[in-house]
C-alpha positions in Angstrom: -49.6 -118.2 22.0 -50.5 -120.1 24.9 -49.5 -123.0 26.9 -51.7 -124.6 29.1 -50.5 -127.3 31.7 -52.0 -129.2 34.5 -50.6 -131.0 37.8 -51.5 -133.8 40.2 -51.9 -131.1 42.9 -55.1 -129.6 40.8 -54.0 -126.4 39.7 -53.5 -124.8 36.3 -50.7 -122.8 34.9 -50.9 -120.4 32.4 -48.1 -119.6 29.9 -46.8 -117.5 26.9 -44.8 -119.9 24.4 -42.9 -116.6 23.4 -40.5 -116.0 25.2 -41.7 -118.6 27.8 -43.0 -116.6 31.0 -45.7 -116.7 33.3 -48.8 -114.4 31.8 -50.8 -114.7 35.2 -50.0 -116.5 38.3 -50.9 -119.8 39.2 -54.5 -120.5 39.3 -55.7 -123.0 42.0 -58.8 -125.4 41.2 -59.7 -124.4 45.2 -60.3 -120.6 44.1 -62.3 -121.5 41.7 -66.2 -121.6 42.8 -68.8 -124.1 41.7 -66.1 -126.6 40.8 -66.5 -130.7 41.7 -63.1 -131.2 42.3 -61.8 -132.1 45.6 -59.5 -129.9 47.3 -56.6 -132.2 46.3 -57.9 -134.2 43.6 -55.5 -134.6 40.4 -56.2 -132.9 37.3 -55.3 -135.4 35.3 -55.6 -134.2 31.3 -56.9 -131.0 30.0 -57.4 -129.8 26.4 -57.9 -126.6 24.5 -61.7 -126.0 23.2 -61.0 -123.3 20.9 -64.5 -122.7 20.1 -65.7 -121.9 23.4 -62.4 -119.9 24.3 -62.5 -122.8 27.0 -60.4 -125.1 28.9 -61.6 -128.8 29.3 -60.3 -129.9 33.1 -60.0 -133.6 33.7 -60.5 -135.5 36.8 -61.0 -139.6 37.0 -64.4 -138.5 37.9 -65.2 -135.2 36.3 -65.0 -133.3 33.0 -65.4 -129.2 33.6 -65.6 -126.5 31.3 -64.0 -123.5 32.1 -63.8 -120.4 30.4 -60.6 -118.4 29.8 -62.4 -114.9 28.9 -62.4 -111.9 31.6 -65.7 -113.2 33.2 -63.6 -116.7 34.3 -66.9 -118.9 34.5 -67.8 -122.4 34.2 -69.7 -123.6 31.0 -70.2 -126.9 31.5 -69.8 -129.9 34.5 -70.3 -133.2 33.4 -69.7 -136.4 35.4 -68.4 -139.6 34.5 -71.4 -142.0 33.0 -68.9 -144.8 32.8 -67.8 -147.0 35.2 -64.0 -147.1 34.8 -61.5 -143.3 35.5 -61.8 -140.9 32.6 -57.8 -141.3 31.1 -58.0 -138.5 28.4 -60.1 -136.0 26.6 -59.8 -134.2 23.2 -62.0 -131.4 21.2 -62.5 -131.7 17.8 -63.7 -128.5 16.3 -65.0 -129.0 13.2 -68.0 -131.3 14.3 -68.0 -129.7 18.0 -67.2 -133.1 19.6 -65.4 -133.9 23.0 -63.3 -137.4 23.3 -63.2 -139.5 26.0 -60.8 -142.2 26.7 -61.4 -144.6 29.6 -58.4 -146.6 31.7 -59.9 -149.7 30.1 -59.5 -148.8 26.6 -63.3 -147.6 25.9 -64.3 -144.0 24.5 -67.2 -141.9 24.5 -67.9 -139.1 21.6 -70.5 -136.6 22.8 -71.4 -133.4 21.6 -70.0 -131.0 24.0 -72.9 -128.1 23.2 -75.7 -130.3 25.1 -73.5 -132.7 25.9 -75.4 -135.1 23.8 -74.0 -138.9 23.3 -73.1 -139.7 19.9 -71.0 -142.7 19.7 -69.0 -145.6 21.8 -66.0 -147.1 20.7 -64.3 -150.3 22.0 -61.5 -151.5 20.2 -58.9 -151.0 22.6 -58.3 -153.3 25.6 -56.1 -151.6 27.7 -55.5 -148.1 29.2 -55.2 -145.3 26.1 -52.5 -143.2 25.9 -53.5 -140.3 23.2 -56.3 -138.8 21.5 -55.3 -137.1 18.2 -56.9 -135.2 15.0 -55.6 -135.4 11.6 -55.2 -131.8 9.9 -58.0 -131.3 8.5 -59.9 -132.5 11.5 -61.7 -135.4 9.7 -59.6 -138.5 11.4 -59.0 -139.3 15.6 -56.2 -141.5 16.2 -56.1 -143.4 19.3 -53.1 -145.5 20.6 -52.5 -147.4 23.7 -50.4 -149.5 25.8 -51.9 -152.5 24.1 -49.7 -151.9 21.4 -52.5 -150.9 18.8 -53.4 -147.8 17.3 -57.0 -147.3 15.8 -58.0 -144.5 12.9 -61.2 -143.2 13.1 -63.5 -141.4 10.6 -65.7 -138.5 12.6 -67.7 -137.3 9.7 -69.1 -140.9 9.3 -68.3 -142.3 12.8 -66.5 -145.2 11.0 -63.9 -147.4 12.4 -61.3 -146.7 9.4 -57.9 -149.2 10.2 -56.0 -150.5 13.1 -52.3 -151.0 13.1 -50.4 -153.6 15.5 -47.4 -151.7 16.5 -45.8 -154.2 18.6 -44.5 -151.7 21.4 -46.5 -149.9 23.9 -47.2 -146.8 22.6 -47.2 -143.6 24.7 -48.0 -140.8 22.2 -48.7 -140.1 19.3 -48.9 -137.0 17.1 -49.5 -135.2 13.9 -46.5 -133.9 12.1 -48.2 -132.3 9.1 -50.9 -133.3 6.9 -51.1 -136.9 6.6 -47.2 -137.6 8.8 -47.7 -138.5 12.8 -45.4 -140.0 15.0 -45.6 -142.3 17.9 -43.2 -142.6 20.3 -42.9 -145.7 22.8 -40.7 -146.6 25.3 -37.2 -147.3 23.3 -38.5 -145.2 19.6 -40.2 -142.7 17.9 -41.8 -143.9 14.6 -42.5 -141.4 11.9 -45.4 -142.7 9.5 -48.1 -141.9 6.9 -51.7 -142.1 6.8 -52.8 -143.6 3.2 -55.8 -144.9 4.1 -56.1 -147.5 1.5 -58.0 -150.6 3.3 -61.0 -149.8 5.5 -61.6 -151.6 8.8 -64.5 -154.4 8.2 -64.5 -156.8 10.6 -62.9 -157.2 13.8 -61.9 -160.3 14.5 -59.0 -160.2 16.8 -57.1 -163.1 15.5 -55.0 -164.5 12.5 -57.3 -165.6 9.9 -56.0 -168.4 7.5 -58.5 -168.4 4.7 -61.3 -166.4 3.4 -64.3 -167.5 1.4 -67.3 -166.0 0.1 -70.7 -167.8 -0.3 -74.2 -166.8 -2.4 -77.6 -168.8 -2.8 -79.8 -167.9 -5.8 -82.0 -165.4 -3.0 -79.5 -162.4 -3.1 -78.0 -163.8 0.3 -74.3 -164.0 1.1 -72.0 -165.1 3.7 -68.2 -164.8 4.4 -66.6 -167.3 6.1 -63.2 -167.0 8.1 -61.3 -169.6 9.2 -59.2 -168.6 12.2 -55.9 -170.0 13.1 -57.0 -171.7 15.9 -59.3 -174.1 13.1 -62.3 -172.3 14.2 -64.8 -170.6 11.7 -66.7 -167.3 12.0 -69.7 -166.4 9.7 -69.7 -162.7 8.8 -71.9 -160.5 6.8 -70.8 -159.2 3.6 -73.0 -156.2 4.1 -71.8 -154.5 7.9 -69.0 -157.0 8.6 -70.5 -157.9 12.0 -70.3 -161.3 13.0 -73.3 -163.9 12.6 -72.6 -167.0 14.2 -69.5 -168.5 15.3 -68.5 -172.3 14.8 -66.1 -173.7 17.3 -64.1 -176.8 16.0 -64.8 -179.6 18.6 -63.0 -182.1 17.0 -59.9 -180.1 17.9 -58.1 -181.1 14.5 -56.9 -179.2 11.7 -59.6 -178.0 8.8 -58.6 -178.5 5.5 -61.5 -176.5 3.4 -65.2 -174.8 4.7 -68.1 -175.2 2.8 -71.6 -172.9 3.8 -74.8 -174.2 2.3 -77.0 -170.9 2.2 -80.0 -172.7 1.2 -80.0 -175.7 3.8 -77.9 -173.0 6.4 -75.2 -176.0 6.8 -72.0 -175.4 7.6 -69.3 -178.6 6.4 -65.9 -178.6 8.1 -63.4 -180.8 6.3 -60.5 -182.7 8.3 -57.5 -183.7 6.6 -58.1 -187.1 7.5 -61.4 -187.2 5.2 -63.8 -186.8 8.1 -66.6 -183.8 7.7 -68.2 -182.1 10.8 -71.8 -180.7 10.0 -73.1 -177.8 11.7 -76.3 -175.8 11.5 -76.1 -172.3 11.3 -79.3 -171.1 12.6 -77.4 -170.6 16.2 -75.1 -168.9 17.8 -72.4 -170.4 18.4 -73.4 -173.0 16.0 -74.2 -176.6 16.8 -72.2 -179.7 15.7 -75.0 -181.9 14.1 -73.4 -185.0 12.7 -70.4 -186.4 11.1 -69.5 -187.7 7.6 -67.6 -191.0 7.2 -66.6 -192.7 4.2 -67.0 -196.8 4.5 -63.5 -197.1 3.4 -60.0 -194.6 3.4 -59.8 -195.4 -0.2 -63.1 -193.3 -0.6 -62.0 -190.5 1.8 -63.3 -187.3 1.1 -60.5 -185.0 -0.2 -62.1 -182.1 -1.2 -65.9 -180.5 -2.0 -67.5 -178.0 -3.5 -71.4 -176.8 -4.3 -73.4 -175.1 -6.9 -76.9 -173.2 -8.0 -78.6 -175.6 -10.5 -80.4 -172.5 -11.6 -77.0 -171.1 -12.8 -75.8 -173.7 -14.8 -77.3 -175.5 -18.0 -79.9 -178.1 -15.8 -82.4 -175.0 -15.6 -82.9 -175.4 -19.4 -83.8 -178.3 -19.6 -87.7 -178.7 -20.2 -88.2 -182.3 -19.8 -88.0 -182.9 -16.1 -90.0 -184.0 -13.7 -91.7 -181.6 -10.7 -89.9 -182.9 -7.7 -86.4 -182.6 -9.7 -87.7 -178.7 -10.6 -88.2 -177.7 -7.1 -84.5 -179.4 -6.2 -83.0 -176.8 -8.5 -84.3 -174.2 -6.2 -81.6 -175.5 -3.5 -77.8 -175.9 -3.7 -76.2 -178.8 -4.5 -72.8 -180.6 -2.7 -70.4 -182.3 -5.0 -67.6 -184.6 -3.0 -64.2 -185.1 -4.3 -62.9 -188.6 -3.5 -59.1 -190.3 -2.7 -60.2 -192.9 -5.3 -60.7 -190.2 -8.4 -64.6 -190.2 -7.8 -67.3 -187.4 -8.2 -70.1 -188.1 -6.2 -73.6 -186.0 -5.5 -74.0 -185.7 -1.6 -77.0 -183.5 -0.8 -79.2 -182.4 -4.1 -83.0 -183.0 -2.4 -84.2 -185.2 -5.3 -81.6 -184.7 -7.3 -79.4 -187.7 -7.5 -76.6 -189.0 -10.1 -74.2 -191.8 -10.3 -70.6 -191.2 -8.9 -68.2 -190.8 -11.8 -64.3 -191.9 -11.9 -63.1 -188.5 -13.0 -59.9 -189.0 -12.0 -57.3 -191.9 -11.7 -55.6 -190.4 -8.4 -56.8 -188.6 -5.4 -58.4 -185.2 -6.6 -57.5 -182.2 -5.2 -59.3 -179.9 -6.0 -63.1 -179.4 -6.7 -64.2 -176.0 -8.1 -67.1 -174.3 -9.2 -66.8 -171.4 -12.0 -68.0 -168.0 -11.8 -69.9 -166.8 -14.6 -71.2 -163.2 -15.5 -74.4 -165.0 -16.6 -73.8 -162.5 -19.6 -75.5 -163.7 -22.7 -72.6 -165.2 -25.6 -71.6 -167.5 -28.1 -69.2 -169.4 -25.4 -70.6 -171.5 -23.4 -68.8 -170.3 -19.7 -70.2 -167.2 -19.8 -74.0 -168.4 -19.2 -73.9 -171.1 -16.8 -71.4 -172.2 -14.5 -69.4 -175.8 -14.4 -67.2 -177.7 -12.2 -63.6 -178.1 -12.5 -61.2 -180.9 -11.4 -57.9 -181.9 -10.6 -55.8 -184.3 -9.1 -52.0 -185.5 -8.1 -51.8 -186.3 -11.7 -51.9 -182.2 -12.2 -54.6 -181.9 -15.5 -57.8 -180.0 -15.1 -61.0 -181.4 -16.3 -64.1 -179.2 -16.7 -67.3 -180.8 -15.9 -70.6 -179.8 -17.4 -74.1 -180.7 -15.8 -77.1 -182.3 -17.7 -80.1 -184.6 -17.2 -80.2 -188.1 -18.0 -83.8 -188.1 -20.1 -84.0 -191.7 -19.5 -84.6 -191.9 -15.6 -83.9 -188.1 -14.8 -80.7 -188.5 -13.0 -78.0 -186.1 -13.3 -75.1 -186.6 -15.5 -71.3 -185.1 -15.5 -70.1 -184.6 -18.6 -66.6 -184.1 -19.9 -66.3 -180.7 -21.9 -62.5 -180.3 -21.8 -58.9 -181.4 -20.5 -56.4 -178.1 -19.7 -52.6 -179.6 -19.6 -49.4 -177.1 -18.6 -47.8 -176.6 -22.0 -45.5 -173.4 -20.8 -43.8 -173.1 -17.2 -44.2 -176.9 -16.6 -44.4 -177.7 -13.0 -44.2 -181.6 -11.4 -46.2 -180.7 -8.2 -50.0 -180.1 -8.0 -52.1 -177.6 -8.5 -52.7 -176.1 -4.8 -55.3 -173.0 -6.0 -58.1 -173.1 -8.7 -60.4 -170.8 -10.2 -62.4 -169.8 -13.4 -64.4 -166.8 -14.5 -66.2 -167.2 -17.9 -63.8 -168.6 -20.3 -60.5 -168.1 -18.2 -58.9 -170.2 -16.2 -56.2 -169.6 -13.3 -54.4 -172.4 -11.4 -51.4 -172.2 -9.0 -49.0 -175.4 -8.6 -47.6 -175.4 -5.0 -43.8 -175.1 -6.2 -44.1 -172.2 -8.7 -44.8 -168.5 -7.3 -47.2 -167.1 -10.1 -50.4 -167.9 -11.9 -51.1 -169.7 -15.0 -54.3 -168.7 -16.5 -55.6 -170.3 -19.6 -58.1 -168.6 -22.0 -60.9 -171.0 -24.0 -62.1 -169.9 -26.9 -65.0 -171.6 -28.9 -64.1 -172.0 -32.6 -67.3 -174.4 -33.4 -68.2 -171.9 -35.5 -65.5 -172.0 -37.6 -65.2 -175.9 -37.7 -69.2 -176.5 -37.2 -68.4 -179.3 -35.2 -69.7 -179.2 -31.4 -68.1 -178.2 -28.7 -64.7 -177.5 -30.3 -62.6 -175.6 -27.9 -58.9 -173.6 -28.7 -56.9 -173.1 -25.3 -54.4 -170.4 -25.5 -52.4 -169.9 -22.2 -51.2 -166.3 -21.3 -47.5 -166.4 -20.2 -46.8 -164.8 -16.8 -45.0 -161.6 -17.9 -42.2 -162.3 -15.4 -44.3 -160.5 -12.2 -43.5 -163.3 -10.2 -44.7 -163.4 -6.3 -41.9 -162.7 -3.3 -43.1 -165.9 -1.2 -45.2 -168.9 -1.4 -48.7 -168.2 -2.8 -51.5 -168.0 0.0 -54.8 -167.9 -1.8 -55.9 -166.8 -5.3 -59.7 -165.0 -6.0 -61.4 -163.6 -9.2 -64.6 -161.3 -9.6 -66.2 -162.7 -13.3 -67.7 -159.0 -14.3 -64.5 -157.0 -14.5 -62.7 -160.1 -15.3 -59.6 -160.0 -12.6 -57.5 -161.8 -10.8 -56.3 -161.1 -7.4 -53.4 -163.6 -5.7 -51.5 -163.3 -2.4 -48.5 -164.0 -0.7 -47.0 -164.8 2.6 -44.6 -161.6 2.3 -47.2 -159.5 2.4 -47.8 -158.9 -0.9 -51.0 -158.3 -3.1 -51.3 -158.6 -6.9 -54.1 -157.7 -9.1 -54.1 -159.2 -12.7 -56.1 -158.8 -15.9 -57.2 -162.0 -17.9 -53.8 -162.0 -19.9 -52.1 -162.5 -17.2 -50.9 -158.8 -17.2 -49.9 -157.0 -13.8 -52.7 -154.1 -13.0 -51.2 -153.3 -9.7 -49.2 -154.5 -7.2 -49.5 -153.6 -3.1 -47.5 -154.1 -0.1 -48.8 -154.6 3.1 -46.7 -156.7 6.1 -46.3 -160.3 6.9 -49.4 -160.5 8.7 -51.4 -160.6 5.3 -52.9 -164.4 5.7 -56.1 -164.4 2.9 -57.8 -162.0 0.7 -61.6 -162.8 -1.6 -63.4 -160.4 -3.7 -66.8 -158.9 -1.7 -68.7 -158.1 -4.7 -68.8 -158.3 -8.5 -67.5 -154.1 -8.4 -64.2 -155.2 -7.3 -64.0 -154.3 -3.9 -61.5 -157.1 -2.0 -61.4 -157.9 1.3 -57.9 -159.1 2.9 -57.4 -160.7 6.2 -54.6 -158.5 8.0 -53.3 -157.3 11.1 -55.3 -159.9 12.9 -58.5 -158.3 11.7 -60.8 -158.1 8.2 -60.1 -155.0 6.0 -61.6 -153.6 2.9 -59.6 -152.0 -0.4 -62.1 -149.8 -2.4 -61.4 -150.4 -6.0 -60.9 -146.8 -6.3 -57.9 -147.3 -4.3 -56.0 -150.0 -6.3 -57.6 -149.8 -9.9 -55.2 -147.5 -12.3 -58.0 -147.0 -14.7 -60.6 -146.8 -12.4 -63.2 -144.6 -14.4 -62.9 -147.3 -17.5 -63.7 -150.3 -14.9 -66.4 -148.2 -13.4 -68.1 -148.4 -16.7 -68.3 -152.0 -16.4 -69.8 -151.8 -13.1 -72.7 -149.6 -14.1 -74.8 -153.1 -14.8 -73.7 -154.7 -11.6 -76.4 -155.7 -9.4 -74.8 -156.1 -5.8 -76.8 -159.4 -4.8 -75.5 -159.3 -0.7 -77.8 -159.4 1.8 -78.3 -159.9 5.1 -80.5 -161.8 7.9 -80.6 -160.2 11.4 -77.9 -161.1 13.9 -78.3 -164.7 15.1 -79.6 -164.3 19.1 -77.4 -166.4 21.2 -79.1 -169.7 22.1 -77.9 -172.4 23.9 -79.6 -175.9 22.0 -78.8 -179.3 23.5 -74.6 -179.5 22.8 -73.1 -182.8 21.9 -69.4 -183.8 22.5 -67.4 -184.8 19.6 -66.7 -188.4 20.3 -70.9 -188.9 21.0 -72.0 -187.0 17.6 -74.1 -189.5 15.3 -72.0 -190.8 12.4 -73.8 -191.0 8.7 -71.7 -193.5 6.6 -71.6 -192.4 3.3 -71.7 -194.8 0.9 -71.3 -193.4 -2.3 -72.4 -196.0 -4.7 -75.5 -196.3 -3.3 -76.5 -193.2 -1.6 -78.3 -191.8 -4.5 -80.7 -194.9 -4.7 -81.3 -196.0 -0.8 -82.1 -192.2 0.2 -80.4 -193.0 3.5 -79.1 -189.2 3.9 -83.0 -188.0 4.0 -83.8 -190.9 6.6 -81.2 -190.2 8.7 -81.5 -186.3 9.0 -85.5 -186.9 9.3 -84.5 -189.3 12.4 -82.3 -186.5 13.9 -84.5 -183.8 13.2 -87.4 -185.1 15.7 -88.8 -188.5 14.3 -88.1 -189.7 17.8 -89.6 -186.7 19.8 -89.2 -186.6 24.0 -92.7 -186.7 25.2 -92.0 -186.8 28.8 -95.5 -187.1 31.3 -96.3 -184.7 33.3 -96.9 -186.7 36.5 -93.7 -188.3 38.4 -92.4 -191.8 36.6 -90.3 -194.0 38.1 -86.8 -194.9 36.1 -87.8 -198.2 34.8 -88.9 -198.1 31.1 -91.2 -200.9 31.2 -93.4 -199.4 33.7 -96.8 -198.7 32.5 -97.9 -194.8 32.2 -101.2 -193.5 31.3 -99.2 -190.2 29.1 -96.4 -193.0 27.4 -93.2 -191.5 26.8 -91.9 -191.9 23.3 -88.3 -192.7 24.5 -89.6 -195.6 26.7 -91.5 -197.5 24.0 -89.0 -196.3 21.2 -87.9 -200.1 20.4 -91.2 -200.9 19.2 -91.3 -198.8 16.4 -89.8 -200.3 13.5 -87.7 -197.5 11.9 -85.9 -197.8 15.7 -84.3 -200.8 14.0 -82.6 -198.7 11.5 -81.2 -196.2 14.0 -77.1 -196.4 14.6 -76.4 -196.8 18.2 -74.7 -193.5 18.7 -78.0 -191.9 17.5 -80.1 -194.3 20.2 -77.5 -193.4 22.6 -78.1 -189.4 22.1 -81.8 -190.0 22.3 -81.8 -191.9 25.4 -79.5 -189.5 26.8 -81.9 -186.6 26.3 -84.7 -188.6 27.6 -82.8 -188.9 30.9 -81.7 -185.6 30.7 -85.3 -184.4 31.0 -86.3 -186.9 33.4 -83.5 -185.6 36.2 -84.7 -181.8 35.1 -88.6 -182.8 36.0 -87.3 -184.7 39.1 -85.5 -182.0 40.0 -88.5 -179.7 39.4 -91.1 -182.2 41.4 -88.2 -182.1 44.2 -88.6 -178.0 44.6 -92.4 -178.0 44.4 -92.4 -180.4 46.9 -90.1 -178.7 49.4 -92.3 -175.1 48.8 -95.4 -177.5 50.2 
C-alpha cells in the first residue's frame, strides 16, 4: 500500500505503509517540468486518481493530475474557474468524477477525462473541510465548519440529505458500508447513514406548518409558514421556491390559505384581521386588508373548497353565471359568534348561517377519493366545523332553487363517547367517511367511521357512527400536525419530540418514525403516500416504500391513482408598487349584506385599475385644477361618481401613485433639459 503526503513547501512524499518507510526520495514540485505552481506555492490537498494511476495535486489556484508511473508525466492542468480558492479535491472512480470544494462552501463536479463541468452545488455557507465517498461510491458526503453534513447521490446528482451537527466539523470518513464517523473539535461521532428521507426543498429556516393546496386544473402548491411568520410558496413537483410572502404586518400568523384559481394568498392573524396577497409576483405584494365591522364577527378560521368536487356540480337547475362560478374555488370564513359565511365565490352567494353557539375554532374541507359508492362522503367533499363546545358538525353544499343561493345543510353531529376531553379540538381532518381529530389536552387521535345505515332503515341520510379506540399508542409529546391521504386511507401525526406515527383508518399504528426535536410539521404530498416533513431547517421527503410495512399491498391501491400535482414556471422577480401595512386599503366585511351588495367585486375592481393614472406627456403644474389637453385621470377623479364610494385609504394610495409618477416625470424632464 502506498501513502502520499503533501506539504506546505510544495513537496510530495511517497511512503510504503508496511513497514512505514520511504520508497522514493522526497519529490519537490520544482523538480517537475511544466507545472503551473510557483516555487513556494503550497500544495493544500492531494487525492488518489486510481483509474489513471495518478495523484491530483491541488493548490489554491491550480489542479494538476500527475501520473506516478515510470513515465512520470503531467496528464491534466486545470485552472481554478471560480472566484474563491480551492480547498479540497476528491475523486470518484465509479463515475470518473473529480469534485472540487472551495473556501466559501461551493462544490463543482467535473468529468475528469475531458474536464467537463457536470454539476455545481452551494449548500454550505462556510469552508468545506472534507469530502468522502460511500463504499459503493454512489454517495458523496461533504462536511464544513458551518456545522452541516450534506449527502449527494452521484448517480442522479441529487442532493439527498442535510444534517446539522451543531459543531464545527473537521473530518468525515467511512468505516464500513453505511457506517461513518465525523470529527469535531472535542468529539468523534459514529453514525449510520440510513437514507429514509430525501431533501425536498432547501428553506434554511424553521418551518412551523406545511399545507398542500390544489385546484381543478391539476395545479398544486405547498405553503410553508416559517418561524418569522413569513410564507414560502413551493412547487410540489421540483421542491423549488416559487415565490415568497413577507409578513408586512409583523404579527403572528394563525392560518394560511392559498386560492390557486385566483392567485390569492390569505394570511389570517390572531386578532382576526386578514392580509390578502397576490401570488403573481416574487416576492408577493399585499393588496388589501380584510376586517369585520365588530369584534363579535371577528374571523377565527377559514377554508376553501372546489365546487366541482361537491354536490353542487350534480345540480342541473343552476343559472349560467352560477355554473361558471363553479370553476373557481370558494372561500368560507368561520367567525367568533359561531357564524359561517361565504366570502369569495364569484357569482355564488350564501346567507351566513349560525353553525355553533360559540366561537368556531376549526373549519375544514374533507378530502374525498371520488370513488363511486353508496356512501356520500367518498364521491363529494363537504365542510366540517368545530367550536369551543367540542362538537363537530358536517355540512353539505346545495343550491336553493328559489333564489339560486348556496345553502349549507347540516348532515351529522359528532360528539365524544370515549376518551372524553374537556378541551377544544386543535386539529381536524376527514378522508372519505373517516374523521380524525386531536384535542389540545390529549396526545393521541380520535377516529370516527361513518356508516350508511339508510339501506337497512329505508330512511334518507341515516348514518351510524363508530369511534375507534386509540390502541394505547400515544405520542411522546404535544401533537404538532395531522394529515391524511384519501386513496390509501392513511393518517399521519407528528409531535414535539420528533416522532411521526402512521395510522390506518381503524386507528391501528402502522409505523413509528423517530427523527429529532427539529421536526416541526408534516403533510402528505401526493395521494400515493409521499410525505414531506419540516426537519433540520429544511423540507424533506419520505417515500412510501420507506415507511409502509406492506408496501406491495398498498402499491396495488396506487395503480389507479392519478397524481394531479403540476407547476407553473418559477415566477420572475419583479418590483411592483409595495404599500406599507399602515397604508393598505381596508375592506370592511359586513357578513350579513356581503352577498347582496357585491361590495367585494366593486372594491377589487377599483384596486385593479378602474382609477388608473394617465399622466400627461407635457410638463404640468402640481396644481390639480390646472387645465390640460391630456387630462390626468387622478386630477379629475373626484368628478367620477364612483370616487365617492372609495374609502379614504384607497384615495390616499391613488394620490400617492399620482405624485410618484409626476415626480419621476419631473426628474426625467430635468435630465433632458440638462443634456440640452
